[in-house]
C-alpha positions in Angstrom: 76.6 -121.5 187.1 75.2 -123.3 183.9 72.2 -122.3 185.2 73.1 -118.2 184.8 74.0 -118.6 181.5 70.8 -120.3 180.5 69.1 -117.4 182.1 71.2 -114.6 179.6 70.6 -116.5 177.0 67.0 -114.9 174.8 64.0 -116.2 174.8 62.5 -117.7 171.9 59.3 -116.4 170.4 56.8 -118.4 170.6 55.2 -120.0 166.9 52.1 -118.0 167.1 54.5 -114.7 167.1 56.9 -115.9 164.6 53.3 -116.7 161.8 52.3 -113.3 162.7 55.0 -110.8 162.9 55.7 -110.9 159.3 52.1 -109.7 158.5 52.4 -107.2 160.8 56.1 -105.4 160.0 56.8 -106.9 156.7 60.7 -107.6 156.3 61.9 -103.9 154.6 64.5 -104.3 152.4 67.6 -101.8 152.5 66.8 -98.9 149.6 70.0 -98.9 147.7 70.9 -95.6 145.2 70.5 -96.2 141.7 73.3 -96.7 139.4 74.2 -93.8 137.5 75.4 -95.0 134.1 78.7 -92.9 133.8 78.2 -90.3 130.4 79.6 -91.7 127.3 83.2 -89.0 126.7 85.1 -90.0 124.3 89.0 -89.9 125.0 89.4 -87.5 122.3 87.1 -85.4 123.2 88.5 -85.0 126.9 91.9 -84.8 125.7 90.8 -81.5 123.9 88.8 -79.8 126.3 91.0 -76.5 127.4 92.5 -77.9 130.9 92.0 -74.9 133.2 94.9 -73.6 135.3 94.7 -74.3 139.1 96.0 -70.9 139.3 93.1 -69.2 138.5 90.1 -67.9 141.0 86.7 -67.2 139.4 85.3 -64.1 141.4 81.2 -64.3 141.4 78.1 -64.0 144.3 79.9 -65.6 147.3 80.9 -63.6 149.9 84.1 -61.8 149.8 86.5 -63.9 152.3 85.2 -67.4 149.9 87.4 -65.5 147.3 90.4 -64.8 149.5 90.7 -68.1 151.1 90.8 -69.5 147.8 93.6 -67.1 146.3 95.8 -67.7 150.2 95.3 -71.6 149.4 96.7 -71.1 146.0 99.8 -69.1 147.4 100.4 -72.3 150.4 100.1 -74.6 147.8 102.5 -73.3 146.0 101.9 -71.0 143.4 104.1 -68.0 141.7 100.9 -65.9 140.4 97.2 -66.3 141.4 94.8 -64.6 138.7 91.9 -63.5 140.1 89.1 -62.6 137.3 85.7 -61.0 137.6 83.1 -59.9 135.2 80.3 -56.8 135.2 79.2 -56.2 139.2 81.5 -58.8 140.5 84.9 -56.5 139.7 84.4 -54.4 142.3 84.8 -57.5 144.8 87.3 -58.9 142.6 88.9 -55.9 143.5 88.4 -56.1 147.5 89.6 -60.1 147.0 92.9 -58.7 145.6 93.0 -55.8 148.4 92.4 -57.9 151.5 95.2 -60.5 150.8 97.4 -57.8 150.4 96.7 -56.0 153.4 95.6 -58.1 155.7 96.9 -61.9 155.4 100.1 -61.9 152.8 101.4 -58.7 153.1 104.7 -60.0 150.3 102.3 -60.3 147.5 102.2 -57.4 145.7 100.1 -56.6 142.0 101.9 -57.5 138.9 99.0 -56.6 136.5 95.8 -55.4 135.9 94.1 -56.0 132.6 90.8 -54.5 131.6 88.7 -55.7 129.0 85.4 -56.0 127.3 83.2 -59.0 126.3 79.7 -58.7 124.1 77.3 -61.5 125.0 74.4 -62.2 123.5 71.1 -62.0 125.1 68.1 -64.3 125.4 65.7 -62.2 123.0 68.9 -61.9 120.9 70.5 -58.5 121.4 74.2 -58.3 122.3 75.3 -56.5 125.4 78.1 -55.6 126.6 79.9 -57.0 130.3 83.1 -55.8 131.6 86.3 -57.9 133.0 89.1 -57.9 135.1 92.2 -60.0 135.5 94.1 -59.4 138.9 97.6 -61.1 138.7 99.0 -60.9 142.5 102.2 -62.4 142.5 104.7 -63.2 145.4 
């Protein structure tokens, strides 16, 4: 039995190979990501920043069902009402989100309030343009 154990042990590389191996295949050091230094933010500035409410979904360019999932998630997390906000060309997508949530997924959700408005935005060339806004509030 001792003979079999000796055969199973790996053989050592000849001394010649041990001398040549580092030259052929140099030792590769594992790459480590450079340590990012956190941005210094004064604690006062962090506290003074307005905190965004959890029950707001901003509609943009993503597919409609992404926003539908976000609204349903808010309601399943216990929110009583969810605001769906959009600007400009995304307003039609926000309306689609509200209707899909109401008609297909959560039948007990009602539209509590719809607020429309206009924001004045300045463009690169210095001109000011008006952008339409909409806030749809869905409530259980």
